[in-house]
C-alpha positions in Angstrom: -137.5 -52.6 74.8 -135.1 -55.5 75.2 -132.2 -53.2 74.2 -132.9 -50.8 77.0 -133.2 -53.7 79.5 -129.8 -55.1 78.5 -128.3 -51.6 78.7 -129.7 -51.2 82.2 -128.4 -54.6 83.3 -125.0 -53.8 81.9 -124.7 -50.5 83.9 -125.9 -52.2 87.1 -123.2 -55.0 86.6 -120.5 -52.3 86.0 -121.6 -50.5 89.2 -121.5 -53.7 91.2 -118.1 -54.6 89.9 -116.8 -51.2 90.8 -118.1 -51.5 94.4 -116.7 -55.0 94.7 -113.3 -53.8 93.4 -113.2 -50.9 95.9 -114.2 -53.3 98.8 -111.4 -55.8 97.9 -108.9 -52.9 97.7 -109.9 -51.6 101.2 -109.5 -55.1 102.7 -106.1 -55.6 101.1 -104.9 -52.2 102.4 -106.0 -52.9 105.9 -104.3 -56.3 105.8 -101.1 -54.7 104.6 -101.2 -52.0 107.3 -101.8 -54.5 110.1 -99.0 -56.8 109.0 -96.3 -54.1 109.1 -93.4 -55.0 111.4 -92.5 -52.5 114.1 -88.9 -51.1 113.6 -86.5 -48.9 115.4 -83.3 -47.1 114.2 -80.2 -49.0 115.0 -76.5 -48.4 114.3 -74.9 -51.0 112.0 -71.5 -51.2 110.3 -71.5 -49.6 106.9 -68.4 -51.6 106.0 -66.5 -54.5 107.5 -64.2 -53.3 110.4 -61.2 -55.4 111.4 -60.2 -56.0 115.0 -58.6 -53.0 116.6 -60.0 -50.5 114.0 -61.0 -47.0 115.1 -64.6 -46.3 114.3 -65.3 -43.1 112.3 -68.6 -41.7 111.0 -68.1 -43.2 107.5 -67.9 -46.7 109.1 -71.4 -46.5 110.6 -74.9 -46.2 109.3 -78.3 -46.1 110.9 -81.0 -48.5 109.6 -84.5 -49.6 110.7 -84.3 -52.9 112.5 -87.2 -55.1 113.6 -87.9 -54.4 117.3 -88.2 -58.1 118.2 -84.7 -58.9 117.0 -82.7 -55.9 118.4 -79.7 -57.2 120.3 -79.4 -56.2 124.0 -77.4 -53.0 124.4 -77.4 -52.1 120.7 -76.7 -48.4 119.9 -79.3 -46.2 118.3 -77.1 -43.1 117.8 -73.7 -42.8 116.2 -72.5 -40.0 118.5 -71.3 -42.3 121.3 -69.4 -44.6 118.9 -67.2 -42.2 117.0 -63.6 -42.8 118.1 -64.2 -46.1 119.8 -62.1 -49.2 118.9 -63.3 -52.6 117.8 -62.4 -55.5 120.1 -63.3 -58.1 117.4 -64.0 -57.9 113.7 -67.4 -56.4 112.8 -69.0 -57.4 109.5 -70.9 -55.0 107.2 -74.5 -54.7 108.2 -73.9 -56.1 111.7 -75.5 -54.3 114.6 -73.0 -52.5 116.8 -73.2 -53.8 120.4 -71.0 -53.0 123.4 -69.4 -56.5 123.4 -67.8 -55.9 120.1 -66.0 -52.8 121.2 -62.9 -52.3 123.4 -63.5 -50.7 126.8 -63.4 -46.9 126.8 -60.3 -45.4 128.3 -60.7 -43.4 131.5 -60.8 -39.7 131.1 -57.4 -38.0 132.0 -58.9 -36.5 135.2 -60.1 -39.9 136.3 -56.7 -41.4 135.8 -55.1 -39.0 138.2 -57.5 -40.1 140.9 -56.8 -43.8 140.6 -54.4 -45.0 143.2 -52.3 -48.1 143.7 -52.0 -49.8 147.1 -49.1 -51.7 148.4 -50.4 -55.1 149.4 -48.2 -58.2 149.9 -49.2 -61.0 147.7 -48.2 -64.7 147.8 -46.7 -64.5 144.3 -44.1 -61.9 145.3 -45.6 -58.7 143.9 -46.4 -56.0 146.4 -48.5 -53.7 144.3 -52.1 -54.2 143.2 -54.7 -51.9 141.8 -57.4 -51.0 144.3 
């Protein structure tokens, strides 16, 4: 009789341990899911780029970046960066932002529309961009 009792107690203890283990597992999974950091794709330099370098597709990579630390104006697509020129050195893994790039040149049709006005200046020059 005592042998059956010990066997019963053993199986009940194993069942309680299994339920407790499953409960702890569920709590840990919920904690892990709620502590995930929100990210967004961001264009970063795949290699270091010196000042004045033209940017090609191999020089860029897209990585997930924490939303809270994304720099203002950072690019999320590589399409608008191909062919641009760096204004200052950009280090590997650094986010690409407009302040690190040289200004884009005007399109050829826009250049033809720009005009110069003749305005007298105190320093002797008579032409100035309008």
